[in-house]
C-alpha positions in Angstrom: -15.8 -11.7 -13.8 -12.3 -12.0 -15.1 -9.9 -13.7 -12.7 -6.6 -15.6 -13.2 -6.8 -14.9 -17.0 -10.2 -16.6 -17.3 -13.8 -15.6 -17.7 -16.1 -16.7 -14.9 -18.5 -18.0 -15.9 -17.2 -18.6 -19.4 -20.6 -19.5 -20.6 -23.2 -16.9 -19.6 -26.9 -16.8 -20.4 -28.7 -13.5 -20.5 -32.0 -11.9 -21.7 -32.1 -9.8 -24.9 -30.8 -6.2 -24.3 -29.7 -7.1 -20.7 -26.8 -5.0 -19.3 -23.8 -7.2 -18.5 -21.2 -5.8 -16.1 -17.7 -7.3 -16.2 -15.3 -7.0 -13.2 -11.6 -7.4 -14.0 -9.9 -8.9 -10.9 -6.6 -9.5 -12.7 -3.5 -7.4 -12.6 -3.6 -7.1 -16.5 -6.0 -5.4 -18.8 -8.5 -7.5 -20.8 -11.5 -7.1 -23.2 -14.7 -9.0 -23.7 -15.2 -8.9 -27.5 -17.6 -10.9 -29.6 -16.1 -12.8 -32.4 -17.6 -13.0 -35.9 -20.6 -10.6 -35.8 -18.8 -8.2 -33.3 -22.2 -7.9 -31.4 -20.5 -6.5 -28.3 -17.1 -5.2 -27.2 -16.2 -3.7 -23.8 -13.0 -2.2 -25.1 -10.0 -2.4 -22.8 -10.9 -3.1 -19.1 -7.9 -2.0 -16.9 -6.8 -4.1 -14.0 -9.3 -3.7 -11.1 -11.8 -1.9 -13.3 -15.3 -2.7 -14.5 -17.1 -2.3 -17.8 -20.7 -2.7 -18.9 -22.1 -3.7 -22.3 -25.6 -4.4 -23.6 -26.4 -8.0 -24.8 -27.7 -8.3 -28.4 -31.4 -7.8 -28.7 -32.0 -11.0 -30.6 -31.7 -14.5 -29.3 -28.6 -16.5 -30.3 -25.2 -17.7 -29.2 -22.2 -15.4 -29.4 -18.6 -16.6 -28.9 -16.3 -14.0 -27.3 -12.7 -13.6 -26.3 -10.1 -11.2 -24.9 -8.4 -9.6 -27.8 -5.3 -9.0 -25.7 -5.2 -12.7 -24.5 -7.0 -14.7 -27.3 -6.7 -17.9 -25.3 -9.4 -16.5 -23.0 -12.7 -17.6 -24.5 -16.4 -17.9 -23.7 -19.9 -17.9 -25.0 -22.8 -15.5 -24.3 -26.2 -17.0 -25.0 -29.2 -14.7 -25.4 -32.5 -16.3 -24.7 
């Protein structure tokens, strides 16, 4: 979930290949974009909208941010 210009939870643990749905509860658009390897990217999620992406298929830790508001950061851990 995105709310008050923050990811909640910012640190998320998922299974390989799991579908992750992001709900944007803010009045601004956001993205959920992996840094470095670019393993996932929701594209722009409009205010009040949702987006789904597939977690990487191999275990590991992936930092992510909102490309529109780069101060919004988190970590997706695939186990």
